[in-house]
N, C-alpha and C positions, 0 to 999 in steps of 0.2 A: 479203569481205562489205561491203556499203555502209555508210557511216557513218550514224548516226541523225540525223534532221532536228531542228531546234530545236523544232518542234511536238511531236515524239515525246519529246524530252527533258523538255519542260515537262509533258506528259501523264504520263510515268512518275513524275515527282517531285512532282506536285501531287495530293494525295488527292482533291480535289474533282473532278478531271478523270478519275480512274480509276474504272472500273466494277468490280464484284465479279468476281474471276477465275473462269473456268469450270473444270470438272473437268480438262479438257485442259491448261489453263494451270497449274493447281496441280500436275499430274503433271510437266509440263515443268520447273517451278521446283524440284520435289523432286529431280529428276535433277541439275539445276545445283547445288543446295545440297549434294547428296551428293558431287559432283565437287570442289567447293571444300573441303569437309571433308576429303576424301582428300588434297588437295594441301597441306594444312597440315603433313602429316607424311611425304609421299612425293613423289618426282619424277614429272613427267608421264609419263616414259618407262615407268614401272612400272604405269601405270593400264591396266586392261583393262575391257572392257564387262561381263564377268561379275562382276568385282570391284566395279565401280561399282554395278551393278544389285542386287547382294546387299545393298547398304546402303539400298535403297529397298523399298517395299512392292509394287512392280510387277515384271513379268517382264522377262527379258533382251530378248525380242522387242519390248517396248514402246519400248525405246531408239530403234529405227529409225523409229518414227512421228514422232520429233522431230528426230533428228540422223542424218546419213548416216554419220558416224564420229566418233571422239574428237577429231579435229582441229577439226571444225565446232563441237563442244561447247566446246572451249577458246577458239575464236574468238568464240563467243557470249559467254562470260564476259568476254573482252576488250572486246567492244562495249558490254556493260553497264558495265564500268569506265570506258570512254571517256565514256559518257553522264553518269555520276556526276561525273567530273572536270570536264566542261564546265559542269554545273549549279552546282557549288560554286565555280567560278572566276568566275562572273558578276560579282561585285562589282568585280573588277579588269578583266575583259574589257570591261565596258560603258563604262569610262572616266569614270564619274560619281563625284563626291566627290574627296577627297584621295587621290592615287595610292598613296602608301606605306601609308596606313591601309587602303585597300581591298585592297592586295596582302597585307598581314598577315592580314586577315580571310579572304581566299581560301586562303592557306597553312594557316591553322588548320583550316579545313574540309577541306582536301586531306589533311592528316595523318589526320583522322578516317576519311576514305574508305579510305585505304590501310591503316589499322590493321585494318579489317574485311576487306580484300580483298588483302592483301599477297602471298599465294601465287600470284595470277595473274601479278604482275610477275615473281616469282622463276621461275615456270614458263617464261615466255617468255624470260627472260634465259638460262636453262639450255638450253632446247630450240631456240630460233630459229637459233642458229649452225649447228645440225646438221640442220635441216629447212627446205627451201626454202619450203614453203607457209606455215609458221608465221613464217618470216623476213619474208615479204612482208606478212603481216597486221600483224606487229609494226612493221615499217618504216613502213607506212602510218599507223598511229596515232601513233607517235613523231614522224614527219615532220610530221604535222598539227599537233601541239603545238609543234614548232619554228617552224612558220609562224605560229601564233597568238601565241606569246610574242614573236616578232620584230615582228609587227604592233603589239602593245601597247607595246613599247619604242619603236618608231619613232613611234607616236602621241604618247607622252610627250616624245620628243625634239622633235617638231614644235611642241609646245606650250611648249617651253622649260623643261620641268620636270626634265629630266635632261640631263647633258652628252652631247656627241657621241662615240660609239664604235661599233664594228661590232656592230650590234644582233643580227644573225643568229648570229654566232659566240658571243656572250654567251648568247643564248637556248639554243643547242645545249649549251653547257657547263653551264648551270644545269639543263636538263632531264636531261642524263646524270647529273648529280650526284643529282638526285631519284630516278632509277631505282635507282642504287646504294644510296642511303640506305634507300629503302623496301624493297628486296629484302633488305637486310642486317638491318634492325630489325624488319620486320613480315612477312617471308617465311615464317617458321616459328614455331611455338610452342615455348617461351614467347617472347612478343613483348617488345620493349623498352618502357619507359615513354614514351608519346608526347609528354609535355610537353617534355623536353629535346631531343627530335628536332625539334619545332616551333621551339624557340628557336634551334637551330643553323641550321635552314633559313631562318628569318626574318632572322637576322643576315646570312647570305650573300646572299640574294636582295635584300633592301632596301638593304644597304650597296653592293652591286654596281651596282644600277640607279639608286637615288636618292641614294646617298652616306651618309656617316657621320652627318651632322646629321639627316637624315630618320630614320635608325634610332634615334637617341637620342630624337627626338620620339615615335616610336611606342612605345618602351619606357617613356616617362613616362606614357602613357595608362593 
Protein backbone atom coordinates (compact mmCIF):
# COMPACT_ATOMS: atom_id res chain seq x y z
CA UNK A 1 0.00 0.00 0.00
CA UNK A 2 1.32 3.51 -0.77
CA UNK A 3 2.75 5.71 1.97
CA UNK A 4 0.64 8.69 3.05
CA UNK A 5 1.61 12.08 1.67
CA UNK A 6 2.66 14.95 3.91
CA UNK A 7 -0.66 16.70 3.15
CA UNK A 8 -2.57 13.61 4.24
CA UNK A 9 -0.55 13.41 7.44
CA UNK A 10 -1.25 17.04 8.29
CA UNK A 11 -4.95 16.63 7.52
CA UNK A 12 -5.28 13.55 9.71
CA UNK A 13 -3.55 15.18 12.66
CA UNK A 14 -4.95 18.72 12.47
CA UNK A 15 -8.52 18.93 13.81
CA UNK A 16 -9.16 22.13 11.84
CA UNK A 17 -8.48 20.31 8.57
CA UNK A 18 -10.63 17.28 9.36
CA UNK A 19 -14.32 17.12 8.51
CA UNK A 20 -16.84 15.16 10.52
CA UNK A 21 -16.48 11.45 9.71
CA UNK A 22 -19.24 9.86 7.68
CA UNK A 23 -21.11 6.77 8.82
CA UNK A 24 -18.92 4.70 6.51
CA UNK A 25 -15.76 6.17 8.02
CA UNK A 26 -17.03 5.53 11.53
CA UNK A 27 -17.77 1.92 10.65
CA UNK A 28 -14.33 1.46 9.14
CA UNK A 29 -12.73 2.97 12.23
CA UNK A 30 -14.79 0.73 14.51
CA UNK A 31 -13.40 -2.31 12.70
CA UNK A 32 -9.84 -1.01 13.02
CA UNK A 33 -10.35 -0.24 16.71
CA UNK A 34 -11.71 -3.74 17.31
CA UNK A 35 -8.68 -5.24 15.57
CA UNK A 36 -6.26 -3.22 17.68
CA UNK A 37 -8.11 -4.19 20.84
CA UNK A 38 -7.88 -7.86 19.87
CA UNK A 39 -4.15 -7.61 19.19
CA UNK A 40 -3.48 -6.35 22.70
CA UNK A 41 -3.98 -9.88 23.97
CA UNK A 42 -3.73 -12.18 20.92
CA UNK A 43 -1.32 -12.84 18.06
CA UNK A 44 -2.38 -11.80 14.58
CA UNK A 45 -2.33 -15.43 13.42
CA UNK A 46 -5.31 -16.19 15.70
CA UNK A 47 -7.48 -13.37 14.37
CA UNK A 48 -10.44 -14.35 12.19
CA UNK A 49 -12.96 -12.13 10.49
CA UNK A 50 -15.79 -13.75 12.44
CA UNK A 51 -14.03 -13.13 15.75
CA UNK A 52 -13.19 -9.57 14.78
CA UNK A 53 -16.68 -8.62 13.64
CA UNK A 54 -18.25 -10.16 16.73
CA UNK A 55 -16.57 -7.32 18.62
CA UNK A 56 -18.37 -4.69 16.53
CA UNK A 57 -22.00 -3.76 15.96
CA UNK A 58 -21.97 -4.61 12.26
CA UNK A 59 -22.17 -7.89 10.36
CA UNK A 60 -19.35 -10.08 9.12
CA UNK A 61 -20.23 -9.20 5.52
CA UNK A 62 -19.60 -5.53 6.29
CA UNK A 63 -15.90 -6.27 6.70
CA UNK A 64 -15.49 -6.83 2.97
CA UNK A 65 -16.83 -3.38 2.14
CA UNK A 66 -13.68 -1.93 3.68
CA UNK A 67 -10.96 -4.57 3.51
CA UNK A 68 -10.24 -7.44 1.16
CA UNK A 69 -8.76 -9.54 3.94
CA UNK A 70 -7.13 -9.36 7.38
CA UNK A 71 -3.75 -8.64 5.85
CA UNK A 72 -5.06 -5.44 4.30
CA UNK A 73 -6.53 -4.44 7.65
CA UNK A 74 -3.20 -4.96 9.43
CA UNK A 75 -1.42 -3.05 6.67
CA UNK A 76 -3.86 -0.18 7.17
CA UNK A 77 -3.05 -0.13 10.89
CA UNK A 78 0.62 0.01 9.96
CA UNK A 79 0.04 2.91 7.58
CA UNK A 80 -1.79 4.82 10.30
CA UNK A 81 1.11 4.16 12.66
CA UNK A 82 3.56 5.36 10.01
CA UNK A 83 1.61 8.61 9.65
CA UNK A 84 1.58 9.17 13.40
CA UNK A 85 5.33 8.56 13.66
CA UNK A 86 6.07 11.04 10.88
CA UNK A 87 3.84 13.65 12.50
CA UNK A 88 5.40 13.50 15.97
CA UNK A 89 8.93 13.31 14.54
CA UNK A 90 8.62 16.66 12.78
CA UNK A 91 10.56 18.66 15.42
CA UNK A 92 13.72 16.69 14.61
CA UNK A 93 12.99 16.00 10.95
CA UNK A 94 12.63 19.68 10.07
CA UNK A 95 16.10 20.47 11.41
CA UNK A 96 14.98 23.69 13.08
CA UNK A 97 16.24 24.61 16.54
CA UNK A 98 18.78 22.73 18.65
CA UNK A 99 19.11 19.22 17.31
CA UNK A 100 19.46 17.30 20.56
CA UNK A 101 16.53 19.12 22.14
CA UNK A 102 14.34 18.58 19.08
CA UNK A 103 15.30 14.91 19.04
CA UNK A 104 14.35 14.57 22.70
CA UNK A 105 10.97 16.17 21.99
CA UNK A 106 10.35 13.83 19.07
CA UNK A 107 11.32 10.77 21.11
CA UNK A 108 8.99 11.79 23.93
CA UNK A 109 6.07 12.04 21.51
CA UNK A 110 7.12 8.80 19.81
CA UNK A 111 6.88 6.90 23.09
CA UNK A 112 3.33 8.20 23.53
CA UNK A 113 2.36 6.98 20.06
CA UNK A 114 3.71 3.49 20.63
CA UNK A 115 2.21 3.32 24.11
CA UNK A 116 -1.17 3.49 22.38
CA UNK A 117 -0.33 1.33 19.34
CA UNK A 118 2.31 -1.12 20.49
CA UNK A 119 0.46 -4.27 19.37
CA UNK A 120 0.86 -3.22 15.74
CA UNK A 121 4.64 -3.44 16.06
CA UNK A 122 4.50 -6.71 17.97
CA UNK A 123 2.15 -8.20 15.37
CA UNK A 124 4.49 -7.40 12.49
CA UNK A 125 7.57 -8.54 14.40
CA UNK A 126 5.87 -11.89 14.99
CA UNK A 127 4.10 -12.34 11.65
CA UNK A 128 6.34 -10.75 9.02
CA UNK A 129 9.10 -13.42 9.08
CA UNK A 130 6.47 -16.05 8.22
CA UNK A 131 4.39 -14.07 5.73
CA UNK A 132 5.85 -12.60 2.54
CA UNK A 133 3.13 -10.00 2.06
CA UNK A 134 3.42 -8.65 5.60
CA UNK A 135 7.19 -8.82 5.36
CA UNK A 136 7.16 -6.57 2.30
CA UNK A 137 4.87 -4.04 4.00
CA UNK A 138 6.98 -4.06 7.15
CA UNK A 139 10.27 -3.75 5.26
CA UNK A 140 8.90 -0.80 3.29
CA UNK A 141 7.98 1.13 6.42
CA UNK A 142 11.08 0.24 8.42
CA UNK A 143 13.32 0.92 5.43
CA UNK A 144 11.68 4.30 4.96
CA UNK A 145 12.53 5.27 8.51
CA UNK A 146 16.09 4.01 8.04
CA UNK A 147 16.37 6.42 5.11
CA UNK A 148 14.81 9.25 7.08
CA UNK A 149 17.03 8.90 10.16
CA UNK A 150 20.08 8.52 7.93
CA UNK A 151 19.23 11.78 6.17
CA UNK A 152 18.72 13.59 9.48
CA UNK A 153 22.06 12.40 10.85
CA UNK A 154 23.86 13.33 7.63
CA UNK A 155 22.25 16.78 7.76
CA UNK A 156 23.61 17.30 11.27
CA UNK A 157 27.02 16.01 10.20
CA UNK A 158 27.10 18.41 7.26
CA UNK A 159 26.33 21.27 9.66
CA UNK A 160 29.20 20.21 11.91
CA UNK A 161 26.87 19.42 14.80
CA UNK A 162 27.80 15.75 15.19
CA UNK A 163 30.99 13.81 14.45
CA UNK A 164 31.57 11.78 11.32
CA UNK A 165 30.45 8.15 11.48
CA UNK A 166 28.49 5.75 9.29
CA UNK A 167 25.11 7.45 9.51
CA UNK A 168 23.15 4.66 7.85
CA UNK A 169 24.46 1.86 10.04
CA UNK A 170 23.78 3.91 13.17
CA UNK A 171 20.27 4.74 11.91
CA UNK A 172 19.54 1.06 11.28
CA UNK A 173 20.83 0.09 14.73
CA UNK A 174 18.78 2.77 16.51
CA UNK A 175 15.60 1.94 14.60
CA UNK A 176 15.94 -1.79 15.29
CA UNK A 177 16.46 -0.98 18.94
CA UNK A 178 13.24 1.05 18.92
CA UNK A 179 11.30 -1.82 17.39
CA UNK A 180 12.49 -4.24 20.05
CA UNK A 181 11.86 -1.82 22.90
CA UNK A 182 8.36 -0.88 21.79
CA UNK A 183 7.31 -4.46 21.07
CA UNK A 184 8.61 -5.58 24.46
CA UNK A 185 7.26 -2.77 26.64
CA UNK A 186 4.07 -1.76 24.83
CA UNK A 187 3.13 -4.78 22.72
CA UNK A 188 0.78 -6.30 25.27
CA UNK A 189 -1.11 -5.34 28.37
CA UNK A 190 -0.10 -4.61 31.03
CA UNK A 191 2.27 -2.11 29.48
CA UNK A 192 5.44 -0.81 31.05
CA UNK A 193 5.70 2.66 32.54
CA UNK A 194 6.53 4.90 29.54
CA UNK A 195 8.71 7.34 31.52
CA UNK A 196 11.75 5.07 32.04
CA UNK A 197 11.35 3.76 28.50
CA UNK A 198 11.66 7.31 27.18
CA UNK A 199 14.66 8.00 29.42
CA UNK A 200 16.49 4.93 28.14
CA UNK A 201 15.74 5.74 24.52
CA UNK A 202 16.70 9.39 24.85
CA UNK A 203 19.99 8.45 26.49
CA UNK A 204 20.89 6.04 23.71
CA UNK A 205 19.75 8.17 20.77
CA UNK A 206 21.12 11.51 21.93
CA UNK A 207 24.45 10.22 23.25
CA UNK A 208 24.99 8.12 20.13
CA UNK A 209 24.27 10.93 17.68
CA UNK A 210 25.18 14.12 19.51
CA UNK A 211 27.50 12.90 22.27
CA UNK A 212 27.46 12.77 26.05
CA UNK A 213 27.73 16.52 26.51
CA UNK A 214 24.56 17.12 24.51
CA UNK A 215 22.77 14.45 26.54
CA UNK A 216 23.73 16.19 29.78
CA UNK A 217 22.46 19.52 28.45
CA UNK A 218 19.10 17.99 27.55
CA UNK A 219 18.82 16.33 30.96
CA UNK A 220 19.45 19.69 32.66
CA UNK A 221 16.43 21.31 30.95
